[in-house]
C-alpha positions as CSV (number, residue, x, y, z in Angstrom):
1,M,-16.2,-35.0,-6.8
2,V,-17.1,-37.1,-3.8
3,T,-17.4,-40.8,-4.5
4,E,-20.6,-42.3,-3.5
5,L,-20.3,-45.8,-1.8
6,P,-22.7,-48.7,-2.3
7,K,-25.8,-48.1,-0.4
8,P,-26.1,-50.2,2.8
9,S,-29.1,-52.4,3.1
10,P,-31.3,-52.0,6.2
11,N,-31.5,-55.8,6.3
12,E,-27.7,-56.3,6.4
13,A,-26.9,-59.2,8.8
14,Y,-25.3,-57.3,11.6
15,P,-26.7,-57.5,15.2
16,A,-27.9,-54.3,16.9
17,P,-25.3,-53.0,19.3
18,V,-25.8,-54.1,22.9
19,G,-27.3,-51.2,25.0
20,M,-27.7,-48.9,22.0
21,F,-31.0,-47.6,23.4
22,D,-29.8,-47.2,27.0
23,R,-28.3,-43.7,26.3
24,S,-28.5,-40.9,23.8
25,P,-26.5,-41.8,20.7
26,G,-23.1,-40.3,20.4
27,T,-22.1,-37.6,17.9
28,I,-19.9,-38.5,14.9
29,C,-17.8,-35.6,13.6
30,T,-15.4,-35.7,10.7
31,F,-12.5,-33.3,10.3
32,Y,-11.9,-32.7,6.6
33,S,-9.7,-30.5,4.4
34,Y,-9.5,-30.2,0.7
35,K,-5.7,-29.5,0.9
36,G,-3.1,-30.7,3.4
37,G,-1.1,-28.6,5.8
38,V,-4.1,-26.9,7.4
39,G,-3.6,-28.4,10.9
40,R,-6.6,-30.8,10.6
41,S,-5.1,-33.6,12.7
42,M,-3.7,-31.2,15.3
43,T,-7.1,-29.6,15.7
44,L,-8.9,-32.9,16.1
45,A,-6.3,-34.1,18.7
46,N,-6.7,-30.9,20.8
47,V,-10.5,-30.9,20.6
48,A,-10.6,-34.6,21.7
49,F,-8.3,-33.8,24.6
50,L,-10.7,-31.0,25.8
51,L,-13.8,-33.1,25.4
52,S,-12.1,-35.7,27.5
53,R,-11.5,-33.0,30.2
54,Y,-15.3,-32.2,30.0
55,G,-16.0,-35.8,31.1
56,K,-17.0,-37.1,27.7
57,K,-16.2,-40.6,26.3
58,V,-14.3,-39.9,23.0
59,L,-13.2,-42.2,20.2
60,I,-10.6,-41.0,17.7
61,V,-10.6,-42.7,14.3
62,D,-7.5,-42.2,12.1
63,W,-9.0,-42.6,8.6
64,D,-6.2,-40.7,6.9
65,L,-5.0,-44.2,5.8
66,E,-2.3,-43.0,3.3
67,A,-0.7,-40.7,5.9
68,P,-1.4,-42.2,9.3
69,G,0.0,-41.2,12.7
70,L,-2.7,-39.4,14.6
71,E,-1.9,-41.4,17.7
72,R,1.5,-39.6,18.0
73,Y,-0.1,-36.5,19.4
74,F,-0.9,-38.6,22.5
75,A,2.4,-40.4,22.9
76,P,3.0,-39.3,26.5
77,Y,-0.4,-40.6,27.5
78,L,-0.6,-43.7,25.3
79,A,-1.0,-47.3,26.4
80,G,-0.4,-49.5,23.3
81,S,1.1,-48.9,19.8
82,R,0.4,-49.4,16.1
83,R,3.0,-52.1,16.0
84,K,1.1,-54.4,18.3
85,T,-2.6,-53.9,17.4
86,D,-4.7,-53.9,14.3
87,G,-6.5,-50.9,12.9
88,I,-8.9,-49.7,10.2
89,V,-7.1,-51.3,7.3
90,D,-6.7,-54.6,9.2
91,L,-10.4,-54.7,10.1
92,F,-11.6,-54.2,6.6
93,D,-9.0,-56.5,5.1
94,A,-10.1,-59.3,7.5
95,R,-13.8,-58.5,6.9
96,G,-13.2,-58.7,3.1
97,R,-11.8,-62.2,3.5
98,G,-14.8,-63.2,5.5
99,E,-13.2,-63.3,8.9
100,A,-15.0,-62.2,12.0
101,T,-13.5,-59.1,13.6
102,D,-14.1,-57.0,16.7
103,W,-12.9,-53.4,16.4
104,R,-12.8,-53.1,20.3
105,Q,-9.8,-55.4,20.3
106,S,-8.0,-52.8,18.1
107,V,-8.6,-49.8,20.3
108,I,-5.6,-48.3,22.2
109,S,-6.1,-46.0,25.1
110,A,-4.7,-42.6,26.1
111,R,-4.9,-41.7,29.8
112,I,-5.7,-38.0,30.1
113,D,-4.9,-36.2,33.4
114,G,-8.2,-35.0,34.9
115,G,-10.3,-36.5,32.0
116,E,-11.9,-39.6,30.7
117,P,-9.6,-42.1,28.9
118,L,-9.4,-41.4,25.2
119,S,-9.9,-44.4,22.8
120,I,-8.0,-44.4,19.6
121,L,-8.6,-46.6,16.6
122,H,-5.5,-46.1,14.4
123,A,-5.1,-46.6,10.7
124,G,-3.6,-50.1,10.8
125,R,-0.8,-52.3,12.1
126,D,2.5,-50.6,11.4
127,D,4.5,-53.3,9.5
128,G,5.9,-53.9,6.1
129,D,2.6,-55.2,4.6
130,Y,0.5,-52.2,5.6
131,L,0.5,-50.5,2.2
132,Q,-0.2,-53.8,0.4
133,R,-3.2,-54.5,2.6
134,L,-4.5,-51.0,2.0
135,R,-4.2,-51.3,-1.8
136,E,-6.1,-54.6,-1.8
137,I,-9.2,-53.2,-0.1
138,N,-12.0,-52.3,-2.6
139,W,-14.0,-49.7,-0.9
140,L,-16.8,-50.1,-3.5
141,D,-17.5,-53.8,-2.6
142,E,-21.1,-54.5,-1.7
143,W,-20.4,-55.5,1.9
144,V,-18.6,-52.2,2.8
145,G,-21.7,-50.1,3.2
146,G,-23.3,-52.6,5.6
147,Y,-20.1,-52.9,7.6
148,L,-19.7,-49.1,7.9
149,E,-23.2,-48.8,9.2
150,H,-22.6,-51.5,11.7
151,L,-19.4,-49.7,13.0
152,R,-21.3,-46.4,13.1
153,L,-24.1,-47.7,15.3
154,E,-21.7,-49.4,17.7
155,W,-19.5,-46.3,18.0
156,Q,-22.6,-44.2,18.7
157,S,-23.7,-46.7,21.3
158,D,-20.3,-46.7,23.1
159,F,-19.1,-43.1,23.0
160,D,-20.3,-39.5,23.4
161,F,-18.2,-38.3,20.5
162,V,-16.5,-40.0,17.6
163,L,-13.9,-37.8,15.9
164,I,-12.7,-39.0,12.5
165,D,-9.6,-37.7,10.8
166,S,-10.4,-37.8,7.0
167,R,-8.1,-38.0,4.0
168,T,-7.7,-34.8,2.1
169,G,-9.0,-34.3,-1.4
170,I,-11.6,-36.3,-3.4
171,T,-11.3,-40.0,-2.7
172,D,-13.3,-43.1,-1.9
173,I,-12.1,-42.9,1.7
174,G,-13.1,-39.2,1.7
175,G,-16.6,-40.3,0.7
176,I,-16.8,-42.6,3.7
177,C,-15.8,-40.0,6.1
178,A,-17.7,-37.0,4.6
179,I,-21.0,-38.8,3.6
180,H,-21.7,-42.0,5.3
181,L,-20.4,-41.6,8.8
182,P,-20.7,-38.1,10.2
183,D,-23.4,-36.0,11.8
184,Y,-21.1,-33.0,11.8
185,L,-18.5,-32.2,9.1
186,I,-15.8,-29.7,10.1
187,S,-14.2,-28.4,6.9
188,M,-10.9,-26.7,7.3
189,F,-9.4,-24.4,4.7
190,T,-6.8,-21.6,4.3
191,T,-6.7,-18.3,2.5
192,T,-6.3,-19.6,-1.0
193,E,-8.7,-19.8,-3.9
194,Q,-8.0,-23.5,-4.4
195,S,-8.6,-24.4,-0.8
196,L,-11.7,-22.3,-0.4
197,L,-13.5,-23.4,-3.7
198,G,-12.3,-27.0,-3.3
199,V,-13.9,-27.1,0.2
200,K,-17.1,-25.5,-1.0
201,D,-17.6,-27.8,-3.9
202,T,-16.8,-30.9,-1.9
203,M,-19.1,-29.9,1.0
204,L,-22.0,-29.2,-1.4
205,R,-21.6,-32.6,-3.0
206,A,-21.2,-34.3,0.4
207,R,-24.4,-32.7,1.7
208,G,-26.3,-33.8,-1.4
209,A,-25.1,-37.4,-1.2
210,H,-25.8,-37.6,2.5
211,A,-29.4,-36.5,1.9
212,K,-29.8,-39.4,-0.6
213,L,-28.7,-42.1,1.8
214,P,-31.5,-44.8,2.3
215,L,-31.1,-44.5,6.0
216,D,-32.7,-42.5,8.8
217,R,-30.2,-39.6,9.0
218,K,-30.5,-36.1,10.3
219,K,-29.3,-33.3,8.0
220,L,-25.5,-33.2,7.7
221,L,-24.3,-30.1,9.5
222,I,-21.2,-28.5,8.1
223,I,-18.9,-26.2,10.1
224,P,-16.5,-24.2,8.0
225,L,-13.3,-23.6,10.0
226,P,-10.6,-21.3,8.6
227,S,-7.1,-22.3,9.5
228,R,-3.6,-20.7,9.6
229,D,-5.2,-17.3,10.3
230,E,-2.9,-14.3,10.3
231,S,-5.3,-11.7,11.6
232,N,-2.8,-10.5,14.3
233,T,-0.2,-9.6,11.7
234,E,-2.1,-8.9,8.5
235,Y,-5.4,-7.5,9.8
236,K,-6.7,-5.8,6.5
237,L,-5.9,-8.8,4.3
238,A,-7.4,-11.2,6.9
239,R,-10.6,-9.1,7.0
240,D,-11.0,-9.1,3.2
241,W,-10.6,-12.9,3.1
242,R,-13.0,-13.3,6.0
243,R,-15.7,-11.5,4.0
244,R,-14.9,-13.7,1.0
245,F,-15.3,-16.8,3.2
246,A,-18.7,-15.5,4.6
247,N,-20.1,-14.9,1.1
248,E,-19.0,-18.2,-0.4
249,L,-19.9,-20.4,2.6
250,A,-23.0,-18.7,4.0
251,T,-25.2,-21.6,3.0
252,F,-23.4,-23.9,5.5
253,F,-23.8,-21.4,8.4
254,E,-27.6,-21.1,7.9
255,D,-28.1,-24.6,9.3
256,W,-26.8,-24.0,12.8
257,I,-26.0,-20.3,13.7
258,P,-28.8,-18.0,15.1
259,A,-30.7,-16.0,12.5
260,D,-29.5,-12.7,14.0
261,E,-25.9,-13.8,13.8
262,D,-23.6,-12.8,10.9
263,P,-21.4,-15.5,9.3
264,E,-18.5,-13.0,9.0
265,R,-18.6,-12.3,12.8
266,V,-18.7,-16.1,13.4
267,L,-15.6,-16.6,11.2
268,D,-13.9,-13.8,13.2
269,I,-14.5,-15.8,16.4
270,L,-14.3,-19.4,15.1
271,K,-10.9,-19.7,13.5
272,I,-7.5,-21.4,14.1
273,P,-4.6,-18.9,14.2
274,Y,-1.2,-19.7,13.0
275,V,1.4,-19.8,15.8
276,P,4.9,-20.9,14.6
277,Y,5.9,-22.2,18.0
278,W,3.3,-25.0,17.8
279,S,4.2,-26.0,14.3
280,F,7.1,-28.1,15.4
281,G,6.3,-31.7,16.1
282,E,3.0,-33.2,17.3
283,Q,1.9,-31.1,20.3
284,L,-1.1,-30.4,22.4
285,P,-1.3,-26.7,23.3
286,V,-4.5,-27.3,25.3
287,A,-2.4,-29.4,27.7
288,K,0.1,-26.6,28.4
289,E,-1.7,-23.3,27.8
290,D,-4.6,-21.5,29.5
291,V,-7.7,-22.2,27.4
292,T,-9.4,-19.1,28.8
293,N,-6.7,-16.7,27.5
294,T,-7.9,-15.3,24.1
295,K,-4.4,-14.8,22.9
296,T,-3.5,-18.4,23.0
297,L,-3.9,-21.2,20.4
298,A,-5.5,-23.3,23.1
299,Y,-8.4,-20.8,23.3
300,S,-9.3,-21.3,19.7
301,Y,-9.3,-25.1,20.1
302,A,-11.5,-24.7,23.2
303,L,-14.1,-22.7,21.2
304,V,-14.4,-25.6,18.7
305,A,-14.6,-28.1,21.6
306,R,-17.3,-26.0,23.3
307,L,-19.2,-25.8,20.0
308,L,-19.3,-29.6,19.7
309,N,-20.0,-30.1,23.4
310,G,-23.0,-27.8,23.1
311,K,-24.4,-29.5,20.0
312,L,-23.5,-26.5,17.8
313,S,-25.0,-24.0,20.3
314,W,-23.6,-20.6,19.4
315,R,-24.4,-19.3,22.9
316,E,-22.4,-22.2,24.4
317,L,-19.5,-21.3,22.1
318,R,-19.6,-17.7,23.2
319,E,-20.3,-18.2,26.9
320,G,-19.3,-21.8,27.7
321,G,-21.7,-22.1,30.6
322,Q,-22.6,-25.7,30.1
323,T,-19.0,-26.6,29.4
324,K,-17.8,-24.9,32.6
325,I,-20.4,-26.8,34.6
326,E,-19.4,-30.1,33.0
327,E,-15.8,-29.3,33.5
328,M,-16.3,-28.6,37.2
329,E,-18.3,-31.8,37.5
330,Q,-15.5,-33.7,35.8
331,K,-13.0,-32.2,38.2
332,A,-15.1,-33.1,41.2
333,K,-15.5,-36.6,39.8
334,I,-11.7,-36.9,39.3
335,E,-11.1,-35.6,42.8
336,L,-13.6,-38.0,44.2
337,Q,-12.0,-40.9,42.3
338,T,-8.6,-39.8,43.4
339,A,-9.7,-39.7,47.1
340,E,-11.3,-43.1,46.7
341,A,-8.2,-44.5,45.1
342,A,-6.1,-43.0,47.9
343,R,-8.4,-44.7,50.4
344,V,-8.3,-48.0,48.7
345,R,-4.6,-47.8,48.3
346,E,-4.2,-47.0,52.0
347,E,-6.5,-49.8,52.9
348,A,-4.5,-52.1,50.6
349,R,-1.2,-50.9,52.1
350,T,-2.6,-51.4,55.6
351,L,-3.9,-54.9,54.7
352,Q,-0.5,-55.7,53.1
353,Q,1.3,-54.5,56.2
354,S,-1.0,-56.5,58.4
355,R,-0.5,-59.6,56.2
356,E,3.2,-59.0,56.2
357,Q,3.2,-58.8,60.0
358,E,1.1,-61.9,60.2
359,R,3.5,-63.7,57.9
360,L,6.5,-62.5,59.9
361,K,4.8,-63.6,63.1
362,E,4.1,-67.0,61.5
363,E,7.7,-67.3,60.4
364,L,9.0,-66.3,63.9
365,D,6.6,-68.8,65.4
366,A,7.8,-71.4,63.0
367,L,11.4,-70.6,63.8
368,A,10.6,-70.8,67.5
369,I,9.0,-74.2,67.1
370,E,11.9,-75.3,64.9
371,Q,14.4,-74.1,67.5
372,K,12.4,-75.8,70.3
373,R,12.4,-79.0,68.2
374,K,16.1,-78.8,67.8
375,I,16.6,-78.3,71.5
376,E,14.3,-81.2,72.3
377,L,16.1,-83.4,69.8
378,T,19.4,-82.2,71.3
379,D,18.1,-83.1,74.7
380,L,17.0,-86.5,73.5
381,H,20.2,-87.2,71.8
382,I,22.4,-86.1,74.7
383,S,20.1,-88.0,77.1
384,R,20.6,-91.2,75.1
385,L,24.3,-90.6,74.8
386,T,24.7,-89.9,78.5
387,A,22.5,-92.8,79.5
388,R,24.6,-95.2,77.4
389,I,27.8,-93.9,79.0
390,Y,26.2,-94.1,82.4
391,Y,25.0,-97.7,81.7
392,S,28.6,-98.5,80.6
393,L,29.9,-97.0,83.9
394,K,27.5,-99.2,85.9
395,N,28.6,-102.3,84.0
396,Y,32.3,-101.5,84.5
397,E,31.7,-100.9,88.2
398,R,30.0,-104.2,88.6
399,L,32.7,-105.8,86.6
400,F,35.2,-104.1,88.9
401,G,33.5,-105.6,92.0
402,T,33.4,-109.0,90.4
403,V,37.1,-109.0,89.5
404,V,38.0,-107.7,93.0
405,L,36.1,-110.6,94.5
406,L,37.9,-113.1,92.2
407,L,41.2,-111.5,93.1
408,V,40.5,-112.0,96.8
409,V,39.5,-115.6,96.2
410,S,42.7,-116.1,94.1
411,I,45.0,-114.6,96.8
412,I,43.3,-116.7,99.5
413,S,43.7,-119.8,97.3
414,S,47.4,-119.0,96.7
415,L,48.1,-118.6,100.4
416,Y,46.2,-121.8,101.2
417,L,48.1,-123.8,98.7
418,F,51.4,-122.4,99.8
419,L,50.7,-123.3,103.5
420,A,48.9,-126.6,102.8
421,P,50.6,-129.9,103.7
422,S,52.4,-131.4,100.8
423,D,50.4,-134.6,100.8
424,V,47.3,-132.6,100.0
425,L,48.8,-131.3,96.8
426,Y,50.3,-134.6,95.7
427,P,51.6,-135.1,93.0
428,Y,52.0,-131.2,92.6
429,S,54.5,-129.3,94.6
430,R,53.4,-126.6,97.0
431,V,55.4,-124.0,95.1
432,N,54.0,-124.8,91.7
433,A,50.4,-124.7,93.0
434,A,50.9,-121.5,94.9
435,G,52.7,-120.1,91.8
436,A,49.8,-120.9,89.5
437,A,47.4,-119.2,91.9
438,G,49.8,-116.2,92.1
439,V,49.9,-115.9,88.3
440,V,46.1,-115.8,88.3
441,S,46.1,-113.2,91.0
442,V,48.6,-111.0,89.1
443,F,46.5,-111.3,85.9
444,L,43.4,-110.3,87.9
445,L,45.3,-107.5,89.5
446,G,46.2,-106.2,86.0
447,F,42.7,-106.6,84.8
448,I,41.4,-104.7,87.9
449,F,43.8,-101.8,87.1
450,W,42.5,-101.7,83.5
451,V,38.9,-101.6,84.6
452,F,39.7,-99.0,87.2
453,K,41.3,-96.8,84.5
454,T,38.4,-97.3,82.2
455,I,36.0,-96.3,85.0
456,Q,38.0,-93.1,85.5
457,I,37.8,-92.4,81.8
458,V,34.1,-92.9,81.7
459,R,33.6,-90.7,84.8
460,K,35.7,-88.0,83.2
461,I,33.6,-88.2,80.0
462,L,30.4,-87.8,82.1
463,R,31.9,-84.8,83.9
464,D,33.0,-83.3,80.6
465,I,29.5,-83.8,79.1
466,S,28.0,-82.3,82.3
467,R,30.3,-79.3,82.0
468,L,29.5,-79.0,78.3
469,D,25.7,-79.2,79.1
470,Y,26.1,-76.4,81.6
471,S,27.9,-74.2,79.1
472,Y,25.2,-74.9,76.5
473,R,22.4,-74.0,78.9
474,T,24.0,-70.8,80.2
475,K,25.5,-69.8,76.8
476,S,29.0,-69.6,78.3
477,G,32.3,-71.3,77.5
478,E,32.3,-72.6,74.0
479,F,28.8,-71.3,73.4
480,H,29.2,-67.6,74.5
481,D,29.3,-66.3,71.0
482,V,27.5,-69.1,69.1
483,P,24.1,-68.1,67.4
484,A,21.1,-69.8,69.0
485,E,20.2,-71.7,65.8
486,A,23.7,-73.2,65.6
487,A,24.2,-74.0,69.3
488,P,22.3,-77.4,69.2
489,A,24.3,-78.8,66.3
490,L,27.6,-77.6,68.0
491,F,26.5,-79.2,71.3
492,I,25.8,-82.5,69.7
493,E,29.1,-82.5,67.8
494,L,31.2,-81.7,70.9
495,A,29.3,-84.3,72.9
496,E,29.8,-87.0,70.3
497,D,33.5,-86.2,70.2
498,L,33.6,-86.8,74.0
499,A,31.6,-90.0,73.7
500,A,33.9,-91.2,70.9
501,R,36.7,-91.8,73.5
502,L,34.5,-94.6,74.9
503,Y,33.2,-96.1,71.7
504,E,36.5,-96.1,69.7
505,N,37.8,-99.4,71.1
506,K,34.8,-100.9,72.9
507,T,31.1,-101.5,72.5
508,A,28.7,-100.3,75.1
509,P,27.1,-103.1,77.1
510,N,23.4,-103.8,76.5
511,A,22.0,-101.4,79.1
512,D,18.3,-102.3,78.5
513,R,19.0,-106.0,79.1
514,R,21.1,-105.5,82.3
515,Y,19.2,-102.5,83.6
516,P,15.6,-102.9,82.7
517,E,14.7,-99.9,84.9
518,F,16.2,-97.7,82.2
519,S,14.3,-99.4,79.3
520,A,11.7,-97.3,77.4
521,S,9.3,-100.3,77.5
522,A,9.4,-100.5,81.2
523,R,8.5,-96.8,81.8
524,P,4.7,-96.4,82.3
525,P,3.1,-93.3,80.7
526,Q,2.8,-90.4,83.1
527,G,1.6,-86.8,82.7
528,A,1.4,-85.5,79.1
529,E,4.4,-83.4,78.1
530,S,5.7,-81.8,74.9
531,L,6.2,-84.3,72.2
532,V,9.5,-84.5,70.2
533,V,9.3,-84.9,66.4
534,A,11.3,-87.8,65.4
535,E,12.4,-86.5,62.0
536,A,15.7,-85.4,63.2
537,P,18.6,-83.8,61.2
538,S,21.4,-86.1,60.1
539,K,23.6,-84.5,62.8
540,T,21.4,-86.0,65.5
541,A,21.6,-89.6,64.3
542,V,22.8,-92.0,67.0
543,T,26.3,-93.2,66.3
544,A,26.4,-95.8,69.1
545,P,25.1,-99.3,68.5
546,I,21.3,-99.7,68.9
547,L,20.0,-101.1,72.2
548,F,18.3,-104.1,70.6
549,P,20.6,-106.4,68.6
550,N,19.2,-109.1,66.4
551,S,17.9,-112.1,68.3
552,A,18.9,-114.2,65.4
553,S,22.2,-113.2,64.1
554,R,22.5,-115.9,61.5
555,P,20.6,-115.4,58.3
556,D,20.4,-119.1,57.6
557,E,18.2,-119.6,60.6
558,P,14.4,-119.5,60.3
559,H,12.8,-116.2,61.4
560,D,9.3,-115.2,62.5
561,V,9.6,-111.6,61.4
562,F,12.0,-109.8,59.1
563,I,11.9,-106.0,59.8
564,S,13.2,-103.9,56.9
565,Y,14.1,-100.2,57.4
566,A,16.5,-97.5,56.4
567,S,19.6,-97.5,58.6
568,E,19.7,-93.7,59.2
569,G,17.2,-91.1,60.2
570,V,13.9,-91.4,61.8
571,A,13.4,-95.2,61.3
572,T,16.5,-96.1,63.4
573,L,15.3,-93.9,66.3
574,W,11.7,-94.9,66.0
575,L,12.6,-98.6,65.9
576,E,14.2,-98.3,69.4
577,E,10.7,-97.4,70.7
578,F,8.8,-99.9,68.6
579,R,10.9,-103.0,68.9
580,P,10.7,-103.9,72.6
581,I,6.9,-103.2,72.8
582,F,6.3,-105.2,69.5
583,T,8.4,-108.1,70.8
584,A,6.5,-108.2,74.1
585,W,3.1,-108.2,72.5
586,L,4.2,-110.8,69.9
587,T,5.5,-113.0,72.6
588,E,2.2,-112.8,74.4
589,A,0.4,-113.7,71.1
590,L,2.7,-116.7,70.3
591,G,3.4,-117.9,73.8
592,R,7.1,-117.9,73.1
593,V,9.9,-115.4,72.3
594,P,9.8,-114.6,68.6
595,N,12.8,-114.8,66.4
596,I,13.1,-111.3,64.8
597,Y,15.7,-110.3,62.1
598,L,16.5,-106.6,61.6
599,G,17.4,-105.9,58.0
600,A,18.8,-102.4,57.8
601,L,19.6,-101.0,54.4
602,G,23.2,-99.7,54.3
603,T,24.2,-96.0,54.0
604,D,24.0,-96.6,50.2
605,D,20.5,-98.0,50.6
606,R,21.6,-101.4,49.6
607,A,20.8,-104.8,51.2
608,N,23.5,-107.4,51.6
609,A,23.3,-111.0,50.4
610,G,22.6,-112.3,54.0
611,Q,19.5,-110.2,54.1
612,F,18.0,-111.8,51.0
613,E,18.8,-115.2,52.5
614,A,17.2,-114.3,55.8
615,L,14.2,-112.9,54.0
616,Q,13.5,-116.2,52.3
617,R,13.4,-117.9,55.6
618,A,11.1,-115.4,57.3
619,S,7.3,-115.9,57.8
620,M,6.4,-112.2,57.9
621,L,7.9,-109.0,56.4
622,I,7.4,-105.7,58.1
623,C,8.6,-102.6,56.2
624,I,9.1,-99.4,58.1
625,T,8.6,-96.9,55.3
626,T,10.0,-93.4,55.2
627,P,10.5,-91.3,52.1
628,R,14.0,-92.4,51.8
629,Y,13.0,-96.1,52.2
630,R,10.2,-95.8,49.6
631,R,12.6,-94.3,47.0
632,S,15.2,-97.1,47.5
633,E,15.4,-99.6,44.7
634,Q,16.6,-102.2,47.2
635,S,13.5,-101.9,49.3
636,R,11.4,-102.9,46.2
637,A,13.9,-105.7,45.5
638,L,13.4,-107.1,49.0
639,K,9.6,-107.1,48.5
640,D,9.9,-108.9,45.2
641,V,12.2,-111.6,46.7
642,F,9.7,-112.1,49.5
643,L,6.7,-112.3,47.2
644,E,8.4,-115.1,45.2
645,S,7.6,-117.5,48.0
646,H,5.0,-115.6,50.1
647,S,1.8,-113.6,49.5
648,A,1.2,-109.9,49.9
649,Y,-1.0,-110.8,52.9
650,Q,2.2,-111.6,54.8
651,I,3.6,-108.1,54.3
652,I,2.8,-105.2,56.7
653,G,3.9,-101.7,55.9
654,I,4.4,-99.1,58.7
655,S,4.4,-95.6,57.3
656,L,6.1,-92.9,59.4
657,S,5.1,-89.9,57.2
658,D,2.3,-89.0,54.9
659,D,4.6,-89.0,51.8
660,A,5.9,-92.5,52.7
661,R,2.7,-94.4,52.2
662,S,2.5,-97.2,49.7
663,S,0.5,-96.6,46.5
664,D,0.1,-100.2,45.3
665,G,-3.1,-100.8,47.3
666,V,-2.1,-104.5,47.9
667,I,0.1,-104.4,51.0
668,T,-1.6,-103.6,54.3
669,E,-0.5,-100.2,55.4
670,V,-0.5,-99.1,59.1
671,D,-0.2,-95.4,59.6
672,F,2.1,-94.2,62.3
673,S,2.7,-90.8,60.9
674,D,0.9,-89.2,63.8
675,L,2.9,-91.2,66.3
676,A,6.3,-90.9,64.8
677,F,7.8,-89.7,68.1
678,V,10.7,-90.8,70.3
679,G,12.4,-89.8,73.5
680,E,11.7,-89.4,77.2
681,A,8.9,-86.8,76.8
682,F,7.0,-89.0,74.4
683,S,7.2,-92.0,76.6
684,R,5.7,-90.0,79.5
685,S,2.9,-88.6,77.5
686,E,-0.7,-89.7,77.1
687,R,-0.1,-90.4,73.4
688,Y,2.3,-93.2,74.4
689,I,-0.7,-95.2,75.4
690,E,-2.2,-94.9,71.9
691,F,1.3,-95.8,70.5
692,Q,1.4,-99.0,72.5
693,Q,-2.2,-100.0,71.5
694,R,-1.3,-99.5,67.8
695,V,1.9,-101.6,68.2
696,R,-0.2,-104.3,69.9
697,S,-2.5,-104.3,66.9
698,V,0.5,-104.8,64.5
699,A,1.8,-107.6,66.7
700,E,-1.6,-109.4,66.7
701,Q,-1.9,-109.0,62.9
702,T,1.6,-110.4,62.5
703,A,0.8,-113.4,64.7
704,A,-2.5,-114.1,62.9
705,R,-1.1,-113.8,59.4
706,G,2.0,-115.7,60.1
707,A,-0.1,-118.8,61.2
708,G,2.3,-119.7,64.0
709,L,5.2,-118.2,62.2
710,A,8.5,-119.9,61.7
711,P,9.2,-123.4,63.1
712,Q,11.7,-123.4,65.9
713,S,14.9,-125.1,65.3
């Protein structure tokens, strides 16, 4: 017997499916067999495959809960698995515990070539607790009927066809699939008394129970489908059994075949033959065989698919006109979608190539800018280096002239003393006086020789640097096989090696003091030229002494301003541009030359004890902040020491980059990040005027906040 489930209440608290009236409701068809081994699951899978090819939206529900695995027929096309998603058992188990569930989250998809995607709702998550969850579900609970009706309405709203694989025999689950859910019931059976009579009895009971449902249902249409047919080999026996089938099951054919059609002839056409080849494994003959060839198994499945697609139209089953049209429309649709996908893919590829070309162009432009920056920094560094050596040469030449003049005076004095009367030199002898003058002359002569040799060395260094510069510009000599990106660094390294001959044992004279025409502060701005970014690599750091030494070398003296900065990198180079202009404007504001102490943090970012002493005697603190300076613990320590005896009002921060700005909001911050440039090109540009104006503002703030600054000793 077929178990009848609790009757669902029309007032069950389930919302109506969204869009359920926007389209014709889908058809729910259950595939049932009284006995196993009739090929029920294989038939369902092949029919679903063909309906998908006809352009239909199909949902497959595996309700054979005790022997699941329907999804394996679609393994080559499947996206998802039972191991990772919930199924029928999990949905009812969760619903029984009062948990909200959404069956759509449990659907896995099979992508069919040339067809609509197939949706599969499998039996349940494949884990060690599956059977336990199945046993705990009571299919006779009151809520089951309402939940089934809710699922049925939503499935009909979302799909054209819902194909349910039912459990064999007479069970509670069989009642769900054969009575409550389907519009059509395909009953499969074989040529045995047990199978035939069992199917007949079950279908009669199912039709009767279906008619008693307190719901608006059409009459349940039952389609008998003989399976494992052996007509090709045992024609006479097959004909006898076919007549038996027609007599026993005639009542089910009356509901849907034409009046002039004979059930026996229907059974001769609508049947599933037995083909041993397809009995191995889970296979889809309709994906590999010609469905129009009457000798193939795929043809038999195609007849069932055409019958369902035509809403049980016998003419459609025989001729397949509507199905052919829909199949052609589906093919045209797929071709259109494929062409559109190819167009979109080509546009995406073109766009990607265009973006890639833009990206490469940007990278090349960035490399070109970086190379130009390196070259400009190299030119700046070499210009400074050459200028210092040149200034040294000028000083040595002047020194040479001065010593030569002294030597002439000494020789003349020696001759005069040697020839002078003895009473003029009394009480010294003529010889002693002339000898002393001679000794001085010899010393001066030796000093002249040393200066002369030094001048020769300096001139040779200048010549070597000039030759090196020519090789660098023409990519010859040492640079003939050096990559362009490595040439600037090599040029600077070789030039510094040459300059080291001069700076190893002597300090370059203060060129800015003795030759003001070479000072950056004395050069007026001219036409705008390319600017040089001051953030230079460590290779370009100036190794010679800076041009502006401390005006107050002793930390125990009072200072007007203490300038704190990192000793390497951009701050050192930028300070050479800032310091002379700042000193000039501060002098104008104070009416005297200010006493400025330069407190550079060491290479280990540490300040010495003298700096802390000098800081306590300073009236103003100016911090030239760079990322390195801001990260230094000693820079914060200097501020803390200064604030012990001063206020934050007396601290001015000068930030040389956006990421170096102070975040405390107390110390006044002056932004120079857009003017962090150095070099000849910058000093001749229009922006140098703005640079000077901003430095003047800092000088005026310093004078105003320092209230006259430090008392002069």
